[in-house]
N, C-alpha and C positions, 0 to 999 in steps of 0.2 A: 129541856136542852141545856147543856152546860154553857155558861157564859152570859146569856142574856135572859130576860124574862121569857118564859115558855111561849108567850104569844108572838114572839119574834123568831125569825130564822135568818140566817145569813150565809153568804158565800164569799170566798176569798181566793185570791191567787197571787203568787209572787213571781218575780222575774228579776234576775241579776246577770249582768254581762261585764266581763273584764274589759277595761278601756285600753286604748293604745299606749297609755303611759306606763302600764305595768305588765310584767310577765305573768303575774298571778293576781287574781281578783282580791282586792283588799276589803271589799264589801262582803257582808253576810246578812242573812235574813232568817226569820222564823215565822212560819205560817201555821198556827195551831187553832183553827176555829173550834175544835173540840173543847179547848180550854177557854176560849174567848181571849186569846193572847197572840199578838202579832208584834214583830220587831224588825227594824233595820239598823245596821251598824256599819260604820265606815272606819276601818283601821287607818290610823294616821300615817299617810303615805310618806311623809318626810322623816319618819322615825323607823326604828328597827321593828321588824315582825308585825307590821300593820295587819296583815292577813290573819296572823295568829290571834291578835287582840280582838278583832271582830268575831272570829269564830269562837273564841273563849266565852265572850258575852252570850252569844246565841246558844252555845252548849249549856251554860249555867241557867239561862232562862228556860231552855227546853227540859230541864229537870223538874220544873214546877209541876205539881199535880193539881187535880181539880179542887177548887175551893168553894166555900159555901156563901161567900159574899164578895162584893167589890173590894171592901176594905182588906179582907184577908188575901185576896188575889194581889192587890197592890202591895201589900206587905211582903208577900212572897217575891214579887218583882224587886222590891227594894233590897231584900236579902240576897237575891241572885246578883244584882248589880254590885252590892258590897263585896260579895265573894270574888267576882271578876276583878273589881278594882284592887283588892288586896293581892290577888295572884299576879296581876300585871305590874303593879307598883313594885312588888318585891322581885319579880323577874327582871325588871329593868335595873333595879338597884344591885342585883347580884352580878350583873355584867360590869357596870361601873356607875357611880353616882349620877353622872350626867345623862345616862341613857334613859329615854322615855319610851315606853310601849303603851299606846293608848288607843281608844276607839270612841267614836260618838255613839249615842244610843237614842233611839226614838221607839218607845214601846207603847202600844195601845192595848188596854185591857177592857173587857166588857163583862158585865154581870148585872142581872136584875134590873134591866132597863136603863142602866147608866154605863158610860164609858169614862175611862181615865187615861190621860196622856202622861207619860213619864219620859223625860228627855234630858240629855246632856250633850252639848255640842250643837252642830248645825244641821243634823238630819231632822227632817220635818214630818209633821202630821197635819193633814188638811181634812176639813169637813166640807162636803158638797151637799147642800140642803136646798130644796126648792129652786134648783137651777143656779145657785150661787155658791162660789167657793170661798172658804174662809181658812186662814192659816191659824191653827190652834196653838202651835208652839212658837217660841221666840228664840231666834238664833243666839247661841252663846258665842259671840265673835267680837273682836275689837271694833270691827266696822259697824255692827249693830249698836254697840255702845256709843260710837260717835254719832250715829243717826239719832239715838235716843236723846243725846245732849244737844242736838240741833247743829252740830259742827259741820255736817255735810248733808247733801240731799241724796235721793235714791239713785240718781244718775251717777253722781260721784262715787257712791258706795259700790255700784256695780263695777266700776273701772278701777277701784282702789287697789293698790299693790298688795294690801294685806287682806284682800277679800277671801283668800283661801285659808286664812288662819282662824283657829278657834281659841276661845278664852277658857273653855272648860272641856274636859274629856274624861272618860272613865279610865283610870289607871295612872294618871299623871301626878296625882297627889295622894296622900294617905287616906283621904276620905272623898268619895265622889260627891260632887255638888250638883244635885239634880233638881229639876223643877217638875211640878205636877199641875194638872188641870182636869177637873171632872165636870162632865155635862150630862144632862139627861138625853138619851137617844130618842129619836123619832122614826117611825116607819118611813122607809124610803131613804134614810140617810146613807151616804156613801163616804167612806174614809179612804184617804190616799196617804201612805207612808212612803217616803223617798229619801235617798241620800243626795248630797249636793251635786252629784253628777247629773241628776235630773233637774234640781231646782235652779241651777245656773242657766238652764236653757229653756225651761218651761215656766212661765209666770203663773202666779197663783190664780189670777182671774181667767186664765186660759183653761184651767183644769175642768171646769164644768162642761166644756165643749168636747172633752175627750173621755169623760167617765160615763159609762153606760151600764146596762143591766147585766152584762157578762164581764166579770172581773178579769178573766183570762184575756179577753179582747182588750179591756182597758189597759192592763199593764203592757201588753204588746204595743199598743198605740203610743203610750207615753214614752216607753223606751225607744221606740223607732223615731219618735219626734225629736227627742233629745239628741240622738245620734245623727239624725239628718241635719240638725242645727250645729253640728261640729263638736259634740261632746267627745273629749278624749279621755276623760276620767272614767272610772268604774261607774256603772249606772244600776240602781236597784229601786224597784217599786213594788209595793203591795197594795192591792185594791181590796177593800172590805165593804160588802154591800149588805145592808139590812133589808129585810123584805119590805115591799111596798105596802103590804097589808098583812093583817093577822091571818095565819093559815086557818083553813076550815077545821072545826072541831070534829 
């Protein structure tokens, strides 16, 4: 099976809704279990063509073909992000130098029993393992940087006036500044990718209570929860479930 060790199987589902703030959904997502590739992207709503930016990223990622290793798959993701970055950067510059067209990116790739997170911005990837949820990515935001320096606590961070701002995004500079994290997968692992429309309203430690064996049910519950709590931004979630056990031979 493409993507992971053949002893594993997985199911995934994606759901994206346009929020009350926008006439058009500026989020995009990619759900390709056949490749071991999933992504969410949030076009920068305060800038021009945010919906085009996120769609461009998912379009370029969607052109990736099956690879024979995690490294080659991750390299293909890097190349796709670089292509998107170049297109968006030059598109903005062609309008005028001050125009920025950008998008966040959170990409999960899986192959040979390992997974890798690739991200830029504040879209997130979580792991739910043994009933506990972990945030695998680290937000690229000024507020997260203030948290890291100990200048504010988490309560202040949530209410900070710059909480919606990102310090990195695909397309805003000549070269995308992305981070990566690789881990070994375990049977029964669950992964949740989401944009900030979800993460602003659903805490990391709550996710374990809403992730179950049916990824379609999971994303519906997560999106419904965020909207019930007052989400007005676009909301996007992808649930990826590894099998609880090895399939019979």
